[in-house]
C-alpha positions, 0 to 999 in steps of 0.5 A: 833758210826759212822758206817764207823769207823772200829777201834779206837786206844785210847791213854792217854798222860801225860808229854810224849813229848819225845816219843809220836811222835815216837809212833804216827808214828808207829801207823798211819803207820798201820791204815786203811782209816776208823780208828782213833787215839783218844788221851786224854792228861791228863793236861800235864805240858810239850808240849805233846799236842803240839807235838801231834798236830805238829806230826799230821800236819807233817804227814798230818793226819786227823785221829788223834783226840786230847782232853784234860782233864780239870784237871789231872785225872790220866791215868786210867780215861784218858783211860776211857775218850778216850774209851768213845770218840772212835767210832770204832767197834774195840777199842785198847789201846796204851801207849804214849811211846812204838812202835807198831810192824809191822802187829800188827793192822790187827792181833789183828783185826783178833783176835777179829773176834772170841772173845770180847777181844784180848791180845798179848805179848810185847817185850822190845824196843831195846832188841829183844826177851827180856821180863820181868820175867813173862811167855808170853801169849799163844794162847792155854790158851785162853779158860782156863778162870778159870785158867786165872782168878787165874793167874791174882789173883796170878800176873803172867798172863801178860795182858798189855793194850799196847797189848790189844783190844776189840770189841765195844759190850764189852764196854756197861755194861761190861768194862764201866763204870770203877768202882770208886775204879779202880785206877790202872790196867784198863787193868787187868779189861778188861782181867777179863771182857773177861775171865768172859764172856768166850770170850778172845783171846791170841796171841802168837806174840809180838805186841808192843815194850815196852819202859822201863824208870823211868817214866813208869806208870806201876811199874817195881820193886817189891811192898811191901806186903801191896800194894800187898794185897790191889791190890789183894783185888781190883782184887777180887772185880773186878771179882765179879763186872764182874760176876754181870755185865755178869749176868745182861747182860744175863738177859737183853738179855733174856728179849729182846728175850722174848719181841719179837712178 
């Protein structure tokens, strides 16, 4: 980590040339002088990477850092690569096709003053106040960690990466490395980590306007029963893994404390 980097915004892109410039503009408008936007392009077959470069040049932005994967690794691994490249004390996730709402950045940093993970809500771009079917996150449920985990398993707690962030200390031996079987829902994994560690903060407000279109990586429709069952099995494995990592972190902390003179 570079000491003077306050916050890193991590974006994974893939064939997002149509929308990525608007999203970048909404992000950099809120960044401070010691923040950065880390973009990992996952072998786009369109000119997404070129659009990122042109947008940075047009805005005169040196805070935008673009790298490309050698092969198409999928959005989960692209986000993992972006997190590894980040340098800030606070790390936020961003989709390529949404729009940040005013005040989001500082509100989420404030939320991280009291928790390892922060999660807000999102609205639907072009439809003020509109949401999908699930109930929004509420600040009052931030400390209902067991209930949050149960809600994750059932599928009605709306943790979306586009509205989430975490402190750097949550990364080592917690969020990273992503387990090999994590092929989707990296955002839910981060939320599980925060809840298992009993350190997550919900924001009542909408922090992102999410763009819905046919190419969204997160499925918009209903899934079949076999797909749902596989996803629930993966979530159960993630809860067990997060618990194991938390216990290992506590043992390491106790060992360091006992080794002090």
